N, C-alpha and C positions, 0 to 999 in steps of 0.2 A: 504494500500500500504506500503510495506517495503522499507525503504531507507538504502542503504549500507553505513556504516560509513567509512570514510577515516581515516586510521590509520597512515598515514605519510610514511616516508621512501623514498619519492621522491627526486631525485637528482635535485638540482637547480643550473643551470650554472650561474656563476658570471663573471664579467669582468676579463681579464688577466689570463684566464685558471684556475680560482679558482672555488670552488664548496661548496655548503652548502646542508645539508640534512634536509628535512622537517620533523617535524615542528621545527623551531628555530626562534630566534629573532635577527635581526641585526638593531641597532639603526640608527637614522638619522645622516648624516654627518660622518659616519664611513668610513674610507679608508682601503680597503683590498688590500694587495699586490698580486703579481702574485703567482700562484701555491699554494694557500692556501686551507685548508679544514676545514669546520665548521660542527661539528656533530649535530645530531638531539637533540633537547631539550636544546641546548646551548643558552645562552643569552649573546649577545655582545651589550654593551651599546652604547649610543650616543657619537659621536666624538672620538671613539677609533681609533687608528692607528695601523695597522698590517703590518709588513714587509713581504717580500717574503718568501714563503715556510713555513708559520705557520700552525700548526696542532692543532686544538681545538677539543677535544673529547666531546662526548655527555654529556649533563647536566652541562657543565662548565658555570660559571658565571664570566663575565669580566665587571666590572663597567665602567660607563661613564668616558671618557677621559684617560683611561689607554693607555699605549704605549708599543707595542710588537715589538721587533727587528726581524731580519731575522732568520728563522729556529727555532722559538720558538715552543715548544711542551707543551700543557696544557692537562693533563689527565682528565678522566671523573670525573665530580662532583667537580672539583677544583673551588675555589672561590677567585677572586681578588676584594678586596673592595676599596672604595675611600673615605668613610666618617668615620673618626676616632671617632667621637662622635655622632653616629646616634640616632635618625634621626634629623640631624641639620636643614634640609630644606633650607640650604644656600649653594649653589654650590660654592660660593667664598671661603668657608672653606674646600672644598674637597681637598684631597691629593692623586691624582691618582698614581697608581703603574707604574713603568717603568721596563720592562723586556728586558734585553740586548740580543744580538744575540746568538743563540745556547743554550739558557737556557732551562731547563726542569722543569716542575712543575708536580709532581706526582698526581695521582688520589686522590681526597678527601682532598687535601692540602688547607689550608686557608692562604692567604697573606693579612696582615693587611694594612690598608690605610697608605700611605706615605713611604712604603718600596720600595726598588729597588732591583733587582736581577741582579747580575753581569754576564758578558759574560761567556757562557759555564758552568754556575753553575746549581746545581740540588737541588730542594726542594723535599724531599722524600714524598712518598704517606702518606697521613694522617697528615703530619706535619703542625704546625701553625707557620708561620714566622712573628715575631713581630719587627724585625729590619732588616736593609739592609744587604744583602748577598754579600760578595765580589766575584770577578771573580774566576772561576775555583775551586770552593769548593762545597762539598755536605753537606747539613744540614738535620737533621731529628729530630723528637720529638715534644713535646709541652711543652714549647716553643722550637722552632727549635734551635739546636746547631750544631756546627761543627762535622762532622762524618769522612770525608776523603777528599782527593783531587779528582778532576774530573779525573785525570790521573789514580788513583787507582780504581775509579769507572769503568772507561772504561776497565781496565784490568780484573776486576771481571766479567764484562758483556761478554767480549770476551772468558773468561774461561768457563762460563756457556753455551755460544753458541757452543763452540767446544765440550763440553761434551754432549749436547743434540743432536748434529748432528752425533756424533759417536754412539749414541743409536739407530739411525734409520736404 
């Protein structure tokens, strides 16, 4: 007898109009705000707090006790750590990450334990953030360094959108 394998991709309705895509992991005592989306293969640890409108892409890892504000975007395969000296085995030593409202973490970025990310800031794809990022700044590289203001980033994004829509 042949058994059909389940490959996932099923939509899982959560409270407050939020959704997760199977397979993913959502830890115990995690609080998910309204209108959030968690992608397949994402790992959301225990006691994580997610504000309203968060978007967590597939393969992202959010360690236990991290705090995400409203409107946070975490790209695919980004990693938010909580143990600065792993494996400590002692949760009292953990330093969870705080991501403020409107922040963006690009795909494949790594955020080291104890860092915070300011309101409306951007960590570029593939960057490694080793210290706290102020509000309204864009950082890139390894280790991540200041690249531009969020205002300049948004202007570049708008220019690219306008150029691509004129090509259609």
